[in-house]
C-alpha atoms as one frame of an Amber mdcrd trajectory, in Angstrom:
protein
 120.067 155.117-117.323 121.240 154.038-120.777 118.789 152.074-122.898 119.632
 149.024-125.000 117.788 147.083-127.682 116.819 143.432-127.102 115.678 141.335
-130.067 114.224 137.833-130.048 111.909 135.733-132.186 108.447 134.467-131.305
 105.472 133.016-133.109 103.650 135.723-135.088 100.210 134.889-133.667 101.593
 134.825-130.120 103.046 138.301-130.680  99.696 139.616-131.939  97.893 138.075
-128.954 100.474 139.548-126.569 100.098 142.994-128.118  96.302 142.812-127.788
  96.511 141.653-124.170  98.995 144.378-123.258  96.812 147.004-124.953  93.826
 145.858-122.854  95.990 146.322-119.743  97.081 149.770-120.912 100.760 148.886
-121.311 103.104 148.192-124.199 104.865 144.910-124.851 108.108 146.701-124.021
 106.713 147.681-120.613 105.472 144.117-120.004 108.846 142.563-120.837 110.637
 145.215-118.782 108.421 144.412-115.774 109.194 140.724-116.283 112.941 141.446
-116.401 112.779 143.585-113.249 110.874 140.891-111.347 113.247 138.116-112.486
 116.227 140.227-111.456 114.787 141.144-108.044 113.572 137.661-107.147 116.328
 135.698-108.935 113.711 133.312-110.317 111.063 133.033-113.026 107.999 134.622
-111.380 105.626 131.810-112.296 105.679 128.033-112.194 107.235 126.257-115.159
 106.618 122.566-115.547 107.798 120.087-118.125 105.295 118.483-120.441 105.643
 114.737-119.743 104.930 114.056-123.422 108.458 115.258-124.228 110.204 113.216
-121.526 113.100 111.005-122.638 111.112 107.926-121.612 108.099 108.842-123.702
 110.154 109.849-126.746 111.991 106.496-126.566 108.638 104.687-126.272 107.222
 106.579-129.262 110.306 105.812-131.368 109.979 102.136-130.445 106.293 102.159
-131.428 107.070 103.872-134.738 109.770 101.294-135.500 107.284  98.524-134.708
 104.665 100.040-136.999 107.176 100.567-139.817 108.459  96.996-139.517 104.931
  95.558-139.451 105.319  94.083-135.940 102.678  96.460-134.616  99.382  96.965
-136.407  97.086  99.892-135.800  93.339  99.401-135.592  90.341 101.643-135.118
  88.478 101.780-131.847  85.438 103.569-130.538  85.979 106.890-128.827  85.556
 106.901-125.079  83.178 109.417-123.552  84.259 111.151-120.371  82.331 113.241
-117.914  83.301 116.873-117.691
């Protein structure tokens, strides 16, 4: 089977961490990404759950922009408060 080169960018520290993790498992990053590609192709899905971070929802971004506008216009004032302790 013919081989091809795939190039993509990722955070440098993430790459280092991935390399270390793969080394601990006794495989290369190339082998790990190839296994991922095979599984995606066979199952026709991402083989793990992916969820959206609600922080980046359109509603929340609109709310944050509104709050920033209020702060910049002086309609909203920020004040300090005591930190809340939570049980772990």
